[in-house]
C-alpha positions in Angstrom: 0.0 0.0 0.0 1.4 3.4 -1.0 1.8 6.3 1.3 -1.0 8.9 0.9 0.5 12.5 0.8 -0.7 15.1 3.2 -2.6 18.2 2.1 0.5 20.4 2.5 2.6 18.0 0.4 0.0 18.1 -2.4 -0.1 21.9 -2.4 3.6 22.1 -2.4 3.8 19.8 -5.5 1.2 21.8 -7.4 3.0 25.0 -6.6 6.3 23.7 -7.9 4.8 21.9 -10.9 2.1 24.2 -12.3 2.0 22.3 -15.6 1.5 18.9 -14.1 -1.7 19.3 -12.0 -4.1 16.6 -13.2 -5.2 13.9 -10.7 -3.1 11.4 -12.8 0.0 13.6 -12.6 -0.4 13.9 -8.8 -1.0 10.2 -8.4 2.1 9.4 -10.5 4.3 11.8 -8.5 3.4 10.2 -5.2 3.3 6.6 -6.5 -0.4 6.2 -5.7 -2.1 3.2 -7.4 -5.2 1.2 -7.3 -7.8 1.8 -4.5 -5.6 4.5 -2.9 -6.7 6.8 -5.7 -10.0 7.0 -3.9 -8.3 8.5 -0.9 -6.4 11.0 -3.2 -9.6 12.0 -4.8 -11.2 12.6 -1.4 -8.2 14.8 -0.3 -8.4 16.8 -3.6 -12.1 17.4 -3.1 -11.5 18.6 0.5 -8.8 21.0 -0.7 -11.2 22.3 -3.4 -13.9 22.8 -0.8 -11.5 24.6 1.5 -10.6 27.0 -1.3 -6.9 25.9 -1.5 -7.4 24.5 -5.0 -9.7 25.1 -7.9 -10.6 22.5 -10.4 -10.1 23.4 -14.1 -11.6 20.6 -16.1 -9.4 17.7 -15.1 -6.6 19.6 -13.4 -6.1 21.3 -10.0 -4.2 24.5 -9.3 -3.4 27.0 -6.6 -6.1 29.8 -6.8 -3.4 32.3 -5.6 -1.3 31.7 -8.6 -1.9 32.2 -12.3 -2.0 29.2 -14.6 1.1 28.9 -16.9 -1.1 29.7 -19.9 -3.6 32.5 -19.3 -5.9 34.9 -21.0 -4.7 38.5 -20.5 -6.1 42.0 -21.3 -3.5 44.4 -22.5 -3.4 47.8 -20.7 -2.3 51.2 -21.9 1.5 51.5 -22.4 3.3 53.3 -19.6 5.2 56.5 -20.4 8.4 54.3 -20.6 6.8 52.2 -23.2 6.3 49.1 -21.1 3.2 47.0 -21.8 1.4 45.5 -18.9 -1.6 43.2 -18.9 -4.5 42.3 -16.6 -5.0 38.6 -15.9 -8.6 37.6 -16.7 -8.3 34.3 -14.9 -7.2 35.5 -11.5 -9.0 33.5 -8.7 -7.0 34.5 -5.6 -8.1 36.5 -2.6 -5.1 38.8 -2.5 -4.0 41.6 -4.8 -4.2 40.9 -8.5 -0.7 40.1 -9.8 0.9 42.4 -12.3 2.0 40.9 -15.7 4.6 42.4 -18.0 4.3 41.5 -21.6 7.6 40.8 -23.3 7.1 41.2 -27.0 9.2 39.5 -29.7 10.2 41.3 -32.9 7.8 39.0 -34.9 4.8 39.6 -32.6 1.9 41.7 -34.0 1.3 45.1 -32.5 -0.7 45.1 -29.3 -2.9 47.9 -28.1 -5.0 48.7 -25.0 -7.9 46.4 -24.6 -6.5 43.5 -26.7 -7.1 40.0 -25.4 -4.1 37.7 -25.7 -3.3 34.1 -24.7 0.1 34.3 -23.0 2.6 31.9 -21.6 3.5 33.0 -18.1 6.7 32.8 -16.1 6.6 33.8 -12.4 9.4 36.3 -11.5 10.4 38.3 -8.5 10.6 41.8 -9.9 9.9 45.1 -8.1 7.0 46.2 -10.3 5.6 42.9 -11.7 4.9 39.3 -10.6 4.8 37.5 -14.0 6.3 37.9 -17.5 4.2 36.9 -20.5 5.1 35.8 -24.0 2.4 36.1 -26.7 1.0 32.8 -27.9 -1.8 34.5 -30.0 -4.4 37.2 -29.9 -7.8 35.9 -28.9 -9.9 38.8 -30.1 -10.9 42.1 -28.4 -14.0 44.0 -27.3 -16.2 41.0 -26.2 -19.7 41.6 -25.0 -19.6 42.8 -21.3 -22.3 41.8 -18.8 -23.0 43.3 -15.3 -25.2 41.1 -13.2 -25.9 39.0 -10.1 -24.2 35.7 -9.9 -26.1 32.6 -8.7 -24.0 29.5 -7.9 -25.0 26.2 -9.4 -23.5 22.7 -9.3 -22.1 23.1 -12.8 -20.8 26.6 -12.2 -23.3 29.3 -12.1 -25.7 31.8 -13.9 -25.6 35.6 -14.3 -28.8 37.6 -14.4 -28.0 41.0 -16.0 -29.0 44.1 -14.0 -30.3 46.0 -17.0 -33.9 46.9 -16.8 -36.0 44.8 -19.2 -33.3 42.2 -19.8 -34.4 38.7 -18.7 -31.8 36.6 -20.6 -29.4 34.8 -18.2 -25.8 33.8 -19.0 -24.3 30.4 -18.1 -20.9 30.3 -16.4 -18.7 27.2 -16.4 -17.2 25.9 -13.2 -13.7 27.1 -14.3 -14.9 30.6 -15.3 -16.6 31.8 -12.1 -13.6 33.8 -10.9 -14.4 32.7 -7.4 -17.7 34.6 -7.4 -20.0 33.8 -4.5 -23.8 33.3 -4.7 -25.7 36.6 -4.9 -22.6 38.6 -5.6 -22.5 41.4 -8.2 -20.0 40.5 -11.0 -18.7 41.9 -14.2 -18.4 39.3 -16.9 -17.7 38.9 -20.6 -18.9 36.6 -23.3 -17.0 33.4 -23.5 -17.0 31.7 -26.8 -19.4 32.0 -29.7 -23.1 32.6 -29.2 -25.2 29.4 -28.8 -28.2 29.0 -31.1 -29.9 26.9 -28.4 -29.5 27.3 -24.7 -27.9 30.0 -22.6 -25.0 32.1 -23.9 -21.7 31.5 -22.0 -19.9 34.1 -19.9 -16.7 34.4 -17.9 -16.5 36.4 -14.7 -13.8 39.0 -14.9 -14.5 41.1 -11.8 -16.3 40.7 -8.5 -18.0 43.8 -7.2 -19.5 42.6 -3.9 -23.0 42.6 -2.4 -25.4 44.4 -4.9 -27.7 45.3 -2.0 -25.0 47.4 -0.3 -25.5 51.2 -0.7 -22.0 51.7 -2.1 -22.8 49.2 -4.9 -25.5 51.6 -6.4 -23.1 54.0 -8.0 -20.4 51.3 -8.6 -22.9 49.4 -10.8 -23.4 52.5 -13.0 -19.6 53.2 -13.1 -18.8 49.7 -14.3 -21.8 49.3 -16.5 -21.0 52.5 -18.4 -17.3 52.0 -18.5 -16.4 55.2 -16.6 -12.7 55.1 -15.5 -12.6 55.4 -11.7 -9.0 54.6 -10.9 -6.1 57.0 -11.8 -2.9 55.3 -13.2 0.1 55.7 -10.9 1.9 58.1 -13.3 -1.1 60.4 -13.3 -1.2 60.5 -9.4 2.6 61.0 -9.3 2.4 63.9 -11.7 -0.4 65.6 -9.8 1.5 65.1 -6.5 4.5 66.9 -7.9 2.5 70.0 -8.7 3.3 73.2 -6.8 1.1 76.3 -6.3 1.5 78.9 -9.0 3.2 82.2 -8.3 2.6 85.7 -9.4 5.2 85.7 -12.2 3.5 86.6 -15.5 0.1 87.1 -13.9 -2.1 90.0 -13.0 -2.5 90.4 -9.3 -6.2 90.1 -8.4 -5.7 89.2 -4.7 -7.2 92.5 -3.5 -10.3 92.1 -5.6 -13.1 90.8 -3.3 -14.0 87.8 -5.4 -16.2 85.2 -3.7 -17.3 81.7 -4.5 -21.0 80.7 -4.3 -21.7 77.0 -4.6 -24.0 74.3 -3.2 -23.5 73.5 0.5 -22.2 70.1 -0.5 -19.9 71.3 -3.3 -16.9 69.1 -4.0 -14.9 71.7 -5.8 -14.9 75.5 -6.3 -13.8 76.5 -9.8 -15.5 79.9 -10.3 -15.6 83.2 -8.3 -17.3 86.5 -9.1 -17.5 90.2 -8.0 -19.5 93.1 -9.2 -19.4 96.9 -8.8 -21.1 99.9 -10.3 -19.3 101.3 -13.3 -17.7 104.7 -12.5 -17.3 105.5 -16.2 -19.6 108.6 -16.8 -20.3 107.2 -20.3 -21.9 104.1 -18.8 -24.3 105.5 -16.3 -26.3 102.8 -14.5 -23.9 100.2 -15.7 -21.8 97.6 -13.9 -18.4 95.9 -14.0 -18.6 92.1 -13.4 -15.6 90.0 -12.8 -15.6 86.2 -13.3 -12.5 84.3 -12.2 -12.0 80.6 -13.1 -9.4 78.2 -11.8 -6.3 78.1 -14.1 -6.3 74.3 -14.7 -4.2 74.7 -17.8 -1.2 75.7 -15.6 -1.1 72.2 -14.1 -2.5 70.1 -16.9 -0.2 70.7 -19.8 -0.7 69.3 -23.4 0.5 65.7 -23.8 1.2 65.1 -20.1 -0.1 62.1 -18.2 -2.7 64.3 -16.5 -3.8 65.6 -19.9 -4.2 62.2 -21.5 -6.2 60.9 -18.5 -8.4 64.1 -18.4 -9.2 63.8 -22.1 -9.9 60.1 -21.7 -12.5 60.8 -18.9 -13.8 63.9 -20.7 -15.6 65.2 -17.6 -16.3 64.4 -13.9 -19.3 62.2 -13.1 -21.4 63.0 -10.0 -23.4 60.6 -7.9 -25.2 61.0 -4.6 -22.5 59.2 -2.7 -19.3 60.0 -4.7 -17.8 61.9 -7.5 -15.6 60.3 -10.2 -13.4 63.3 -10.9 -11.7 64.3 -14.2 -8.6 65.3 -12.2 -6.9 63.8 -9.1 -7.8 65.3 -5.8 -4.5 67.0 -5.5 -5.7 69.3 -8.3 -9.6 69.1 -8.2 -9.8 69.4 -4.4 -6.7 71.5 -3.7 -4.5 73.5 -6.1 -7.3 74.2 -8.6 -10.0 74.7 -6.1 -10.6 78.4 -5.2 -10.5 78.0 -1.4 -11.2 80.9 0.9 -8.1 83.0 1.8 -5.7 81.0 -0.4 -3.8 82.5 -3.4 -4.9 80.6 -6.5 -4.0 80.8 -10.2 -6.9 81.9 -12.3 -8.2 83.0 -15.7 -10.4 86.0 -15.3 -12.7 88.1 -17.5 -13.7 91.7 -16.7 -17.1 92.5 -18.3 -18.7 95.9 -18.7 -22.5 95.9 -18.7 -24.7 98.8 -19.6 -27.9 99.7 -17.8 -29.9 97.5 -20.1 -27.8 94.5 -19.1 -26.0 94.2 -22.4 -22.2 93.3 -22.4 -20.6 96.2 -24.1 -16.9 95.2 -23.6 -14.8 92.5 -22.0 -11.1 91.9 -21.2 -9.4 88.6 -20.2 -6.4 88.3 -17.9 -4.3 85.5 -16.5 -4.1 86.2 -12.8 -3.6 85.3 -9.2 -6.6 85.7 -7.0 -7.7 85.0 -3.4 -11.3 84.2 -2.6 -12.6 86.5 0.2 -15.3 84.0 1.1 -16.7 80.6 0.2 -20.4 80.8 0.5 -23.4 78.6 -0.3 -26.5 79.6 -2.2 -28.9 79.4 0.7 -26.9 81.7 3.0 -26.4 84.2 0.3 -30.1 84.3 -0.5 -30.9 84.5 3.2 -28.6 87.5 3.5 -30.3 89.4 0.7 -33.7 88.5 2.1 -32.7 90.2 5.4 -31.3 87.3 7.4 -27.5 87.5 7.1 -25.3 85.3 9.3 -21.8 86.1 10.7 -20.2 85.1 7.4 -22.4 87.1 5.1 -23.1 90.2 7.1 -19.7 91.8 6.6 -20.0 91.3 2.8 -23.7 92.3 2.5 -23.3 96.0 1.4 -20.1 96.0 -0.5 -20.1 92.6 -2.2 -23.5 90.8 -2.2 -25.9 93.7 -2.9 -23.8 94.9 -5.9 -23.8 91.3 -7.3 -27.6 91.2 -7.1 -27.9 94.7 -8.6 -25.8 93.6 -11.6 -27.9 90.5 -11.9 -31.0 92.6 -12.0 -29.8 94.5 -15.1 -28.9 91.2 -16.8 -32.5 90.0 -16.4 -33.5 92.8 -18.8 -31.2 91.6 -21.5 -32.3 88.0 -20.9 -36.0 89.0 -21.3 -35.2 90.5 -24.7 -33.0 87.6 -25.7 -35.7 85.1 -24.7 -33.7 81.9 -23.9 -35.9 78.9 -23.4 -37.3 79.1 -19.8 -38.2 75.5 -19.0 -39.5 75.0 -15.4 -38.6 71.5 -14.4 -37.8 70.7 -10.8 -34.5 69.1 -10.0 -34.4 66.1 -7.6 -32.0 65.8 -4.8 -31.3 62.5 -3.2 -30.2 62.8 0.4 -28.3 59.8 1.8 -28.1 58.9 5.5 -24.9 58.0 7.4 -25.5 54.3 6.5 -25.5 55.1 2.8 -29.2 54.4 2.3 -31.7 57.1 1.0 -32.9 59.2 3.8 -35.1 61.5 1.7 -35.9 62.6 -1.8 -36.6 66.3 -2.2 -36.8 68.9 -5.0 -34.1 71.6 -5.1 -35.3 75.2 -4.6 -34.4 77.6 -7.4 -33.2 80.7 -5.7 -32.1 84.1 -7.3 -28.6 83.1 -6.0 -28.6 80.2 -8.4 -29.9 82.3 -11.3 -27.3 85.0 -10.5 -24.3 82.6 -10.8 -25.9 80.9 -13.8 -26.3 84.3 -15.7 -22.7 85.4 -14.9 -21.3 82.1 -16.1 -23.3 82.4 -19.3 -21.9 85.9 -19.9 -18.3 84.7 -19.3 -18.8 81.8 -21.7 -20.1 84.1 -24.4 -17.2 86.4 -23.8 -14.7 83.5 -24.2 -16.3 82.4 -27.5 -16.3 86.0 -28.9 -12.7 86.6 -27.7 -11.4 83.5 -29.5 -13.4 84.4 -32.7 -11.8 87.9 -32.6 -8.3 86.3 -32.1 -9.1 83.8 -34.9 -8.1 80.9 -32.7 -9.6 77.4 -32.9 -11.9 76.4 -30.1 -14.6 74.0 -29.1 -18.1 75.5 -29.3 -21.1 74.3 -27.2 -23.7 73.7 -29.9 -27.4 73.3 -29.4 -29.4 73.0 -32.7 -33.1 73.8 -33.1 -35.6 70.9 -32.8 -36.3 68.7 -35.9 -39.6 69.2 -37.8 -40.8 65.8 -36.6 -40.3 66.6 -32.9 -42.0 69.9 -33.3 -45.0 68.2 -34.9 -45.2 65.9 -31.9 -45.0 68.8 -29.5 -47.6 70.6 -31.5 -50.0 67.6 -31.2 -49.5 67.6 -27.4 -50.1 71.3 -27.2 -53.3 71.2 -29.3 -54.6 68.2 -27.4 -54.1 70.3 -24.2 -55.9 73.3 -25.6 -52.9 75.4 -26.6 -51.3 76.5 -29.9 -47.8 76.4 -31.3 -47.5 78.4 -34.4 -46.6 76.6 -37.7 -45.0 77.7 -40.9 -42.5 80.2 -39.6 -38.9 80.2 -38.5 -38.9 78.8 -35.0 -37.5 81.0 -32.3 -37.3 80.3 -28.5 -39.9 83.1 -28.0 -42.5 80.9 -29.7 -41.8 78.0 -27.3 -41.8 80.4 -24.4 -45.3 81.7 -25.4 -46.5 78.1 -25.2 -44.8 77.5 -21.8 -46.2 80.8 -20.4 -49.7 79.9 -21.6 -49.5 76.6 -19.8 -48.0 78.1 -16.6 -50.3 77.6 -13.6 -52.6 75.2 -15.4 -52.9 71.5 -14.9 -50.9 71.0 -18.1 -47.8 73.0 -17.1 -45.7 70.0 -16.2 -46.8 68.2 -19.4 -45.9 71.1 -21.7 -42.6 71.6 -20.0 -41.7 67.9 -20.3 -42.9 67.7 -23.9 -40.9 70.8 -24.8 -37.8 69.4 -23.2 -38.3 66.1 -25.2 -38.6 68.0 -28.4 -35.1 69.5 -27.9 -32.0 68.1 -29.6 -29.1 67.3 -27.3 -26.3 69.9 -26.9 -22.8 68.8 -27.9 -19.3 70.0 -28.6 -18.0 70.9 -32.0 -15.1 72.7 -33.6 -17.5 74.8 -35.8 -20.2 77.2 -34.7 -23.9 76.4 -35.2 -25.1 78.6 -32.3 -27.0 77.7 -29.1 -30.8 77.5 -29.7 -31.8 77.0 -26.1 -29.9 80.0 -24.8 -30.7 82.1 -27.9 -27.0 82.8 -28.5 -25.0 83.1 -31.7 -21.7 82.0 -30.1 -21.2 80.0 -27.0 -18.3 78.1 -25.5 -17.7 76.4 -22.1 -15.0 78.3 -20.2 -16.2 78.3 -16.5 -15.6 74.7 -15.3 -12.2 73.4 -16.3 -11.9 71.2 -13.2 -14.7 69.0 -14.4 -14.9 69.5 -18.2 -12.2 68.9 -20.7 -13.9 71.3 -23.2 -13.2 74.2 -20.8 -9.6 73.3 -20.6 -9.3 73.5 -24.4 -10.9 76.9 -24.4 -8.4 78.1 -21.6 -5.5 76.8 -23.7 -6.8 78.7 -26.8 -7.0 81.9 -24.7 -3.4 81.4 -23.5 -2.2 80.9 -27.1 -4.2 83.8 -28.3 -2.8 86.2 -25.7 0.7 84.7 -25.7 0.5 84.0 -21.9 2.8 81.0 -21.8 3.9 77.8 -23.4 0.9 75.8 -22.0 -1.6 76.9 -24.6 -3.0 74.8 -27.5 -0.5 72.4 -28.9 -0.4 71.3 -32.6 -1.9 68.0 -31.5 -4.7 69.8 -29.7 -5.6 71.7 -32.9 -5.2 68.7 -35.2 -7.4 66.5 -33.0 -10.0 69.2 -32.2 -12.9 67.5 -34.1 -12.1 64.1 -32.6 -11.8 65.6 -29.1 -15.2 67.3 -29.6 -16.9 63.9 -30.6 -15.1 62.1 -27.8 -16.1 64.4 -24.9 -19.6 64.7 -26.3 -19.8 60.9 -25.9 -18.3 60.9 -22.4 -20.8 63.6 -21.3 -23.7 61.4 -22.5 -22.1 58.4 -20.8 -21.9 60.3 -17.5 -25.5 61.5 -17.8 -26.7 57.9 -18.4 -24.8 56.6 -15.5 -26.0 59.4 -13.2 -29.6 58.8 -14.4 -29.4 55.0 -13.8 -27.9 55.6 -10.3 -30.8 57.9 -9.4 -33.3 55.3 -10.7 -31.7 52.6 -8.5 -31.6 54.8 -5.4 -35.3 55.7 -5.9 -36.2 52.0 -6.4 -34.3 51.2 -3.1 -36.1 54.0 -1.3 -39.5 52.8 -2.5 -38.9 49.1 -2.1 -40.4 48.9 1.4 -43.5 50.7 0.2 -44.6 48.1 -2.3 -48.4 48.0 -2.2 -48.8 51.7 -1.4 -50.7 54.1 -3.6 -49.2 57.1 -5.3 -50.4 60.1 -7.3 -48.6 60.9 -10.5 -48.9 62.0 -14.1 -48.5 60.0 -17.4 -45.0 60.9 -18.7 -44.7 58.5 -21.6 -46.7 56.1 -23.8 -45.4 53.0 -25.6 -47.0 50.0 -27.3 -46.0 47.9 -24.3 -47.3 50.2 -21.5 -47.5 53.6 -19.9 -44.8 55.5 -18.0 -45.9 57.4 -14.9 -43.9 60.1 -13.0 -44.7 60.0 -9.3 -45.4 63.4 -7.7 -43.7 62.6 -4.4 -40.2 61.5 -5.6 -40.2 62.3 -9.4 -39.5 58.6 -10.0 -40.6 57.0 -13.2 -42.4 53.7 -13.2 -44.0 51.4 -15.9 -47.6 50.3 -16.0 -47.4 47.3 -18.3 -50.1 46.8 -20.8 -51.5 43.8 -18.9 -52.2 46.1 -15.9 -54.3 48.5 -18.0 -57.3 46.2 -18.0 -58.8 43.2 -19.7 -59.4 45.0 -23.0 -57.2 45.6 -26.0 -55.5 49.0 -26.2 -54.5 50.4 -29.6 -51.4 52.5 -29.7 -51.7 55.6 -32.0 -48.1 56.7 -32.7 -49.1 60.1 -34.3 -51.2 61.3 -31.3 -49.2 59.2 -28.8 -52.3 57.8 -27.2 -53.8 54.5 -26.2 -57.4 53.7 -27.0 -59.4 51.0 -25.2 -61.3 48.7 -27.7 -64.2 48.0 -25.3 -64.6 51.1 -23.2 -63.2 53.7 -25.5 -60.9 54.9 -22.7 -58.2 57.3 -24.1 -54.9 57.4 -22.3 -52.6 60.3 -23.2 -49.6 62.3 -21.9 -50.1 64.5 -18.9 -53.2 62.8 -17.5 -53.4 62.6 -13.7 -53.4 59.1 -12.3 -53.3 57.1 -9.1 -51.2 54.0 -9.2 -50.2 51.2 -6.8 -46.6 50.2 -6.6 -46.5 46.5 -7.3 -42.7 45.9 -7.6 -39.5 47.9 -6.9 -36.1 46.3 -7.9 -33.1 48.3 -6.5 -30.5 46.3 -8.6 -32.1 47.4 -11.9 -33.9 50.5 -10.8 -37.1 49.2 -12.2 -40.6 50.2 -10.8 -43.7 48.3 -11.9 -47.1 50.0 -11.2 -50.8 49.1 -11.4 -53.1 51.8 -12.8 -56.0 52.5 -10.4 -57.6 55.8 -11.5 -57.3 58.1 -14.6 -58.2 61.7 -14.1 -59.9 60.7 -10.8 -62.0 58.1 -12.5 -61.6 54.4 -11.8 -60.3 52.4 -14.7 -63.0 50.4 -16.4 -61.7 46.8 -16.9 -63.5 45.9 -20.2 -65.5 42.8 -20.9 -62.9 40.0 -21.1 -59.3 39.0 -21.2 -56.9 40.5 -23.7 -56.4 37.8 -26.3 -54.8 37.5 -29.7 -57.9 35.6 -30.8 -60.0 38.7 -31.0 -59.1 40.5 -34.2 -62.5 42.0 -34.6 -62.0 44.1 -31.4 -58.5 45.2 -32.6 -59.9 46.2 -36.0 -62.7 48.1 -34.3 -60.2 49.9 -32.1 -58.1 50.9 -35.1 -61.1 52.2 -37.0 -62.2 54.2 -33.9 -58.8 55.7 -33.6 -58.8 56.7 -37.2 -62.2 58.3 -36.9 -61.2 60.2 -33.8 -58.1 61.5 -35.5 -60.2 62.8 -38.5 -62.6 64.5 -36.1 -59.8 66.3 -34.3 -58.3 67.5 -37.6 -61.7 68.8 -38.8 -62.3 70.6 -35.4 -58.9 72.3 -35.6 -59.5 73.5 -39.2 -62.8 75.0 -38.2 -61.2 76.9 -35.4 -58.7 78.4 -37.8 
């Protein structure tokens, strides 16, 4: 009878012989034959259950070591040109090992994101644990899945967290990545799609408990591919930065500039000051200064900081965290205009006449010192007669002149007629435990409008200055609505009893007339929401197509370079245009301006989607313990599969599936965007008041399912029978009824004309 090895002896053998780890190899190494193999199998099973080994098909290996042949994902090259890779088959509990790719002259070029099969050699180097030689490329950009892992005997399943996605993915036993049951994981497609059965996936990252509050924003960050870890070289470069001095700058430290931000602001990148103009030719006019953090001084073209800032495009803001465009050493320190601290800035001095029009401006590169860091509410309270110890000393000489200058800008704004949508902004308040404590709507104060108006003026001045200097720049472009979207808005307006003129060049004042007519009526929210939906999305471009929503011919983002790469490009253009230093626009900046505009427009949309998804998940979590409760709301969207309702209390959006509308068939009219009941003739349209019951809230996906109880205070009639595909007569009747109703509406409108 052969001697059965101990567990430690088996582990030592596998560690020293990573290529000979099958049960047959182990049995041969220890001379185990016959019935003793049963005992060996039992020991290997115990080691697997204890987490010391993981079975890969017919072999065993140490989960804290990489297999000798592994799939790797290539990372971005370091500044020194070294190519590192991320192991996609790491199963260990400790830190992920670092792999250096050693290319041969005959190897194909490798780039960031490429997947390769590599032969690994364990090394003891300072900055990496393994070296890899390329065997072959295995393809790039596989389908990515974010979902909840459920453990099965054959491996596991992943249920995606995306709303409306029911398809599960199968995970083989050797591709679970050590994921635990109920854990949130990131995975990628493994192998070709199956015609029959579940598609296969491989777990590439474990993200923890999906019910934990911190997972809410992490889900969105990973799902939308937002970079949330700074490379070492970026952090090192930021840490080396020193405060800027006065050399080559205009000294603005005695100018009583102040910052006004939300109470929970994470950075302070703009400051302002106003005073009456003492020029006798501009009686009743004002001088307004806007100073912005000089990020370009620290983030120079082509640097590691610049490459990472461009890659991110912008900061992303979530209720529990911010994913910044720049490391905290800059965004929270050197580039943040803290009270009483000298800070490098780009500033513009604007001269306004008594009608609120900007009649001149002048840009400087300066050194400033914020005389106070205030929040919106305390500034508004001071103006309203309730100053505190911070605002009282500034009330007469600083705050009142700011408000006086703002008052004259409102005259110019009224003439310009920017689109004045009135849509409340939600604020999710988290408790100390990370869960939602409350959902409120932010108050819109004059203090908010003041800062907003001054920032718009400064952005206009930046665009005009660069046009005058004939320098390339990135414009903020907002084009007018398409004819199709205007027709849809016109339908909603007419169905609500209002008019939107047709057959003329559209101006914002036409839309404002519609918004004003609906103000104070039960249709106000509907008209505001429908108008917003008719708008095109603003974007960045290297050519000027104007800004429709603000009713401006030229507009560029200048005022937030800490959190937007577009503003950094505008700052560099101003530096080049005024010959203020060598950190202006580089030839590469200019050559890639169009690509940069497209890229940062995409990253902005990515952040907006991630922030919206996070809000949906927080709201679903907040409402999850109120399933069965009734809520008041308004219909905010109609589709062939159901009705969307915006709840009054939280602003959350939920779906009433078609099956919950009643037992009759509902015909969806795309042109009028309505649903018509085949039995009862019930018409469901945008903006109608409803009462709903919350039937399901899923925090992981952010989905809310509702049951419709009343429509315009009338109980929903349920029809005569069950909805069935076997009732074509009713469907035909509904369609005919819808066509008839449409003709009647058109005739009525023509008679009114």
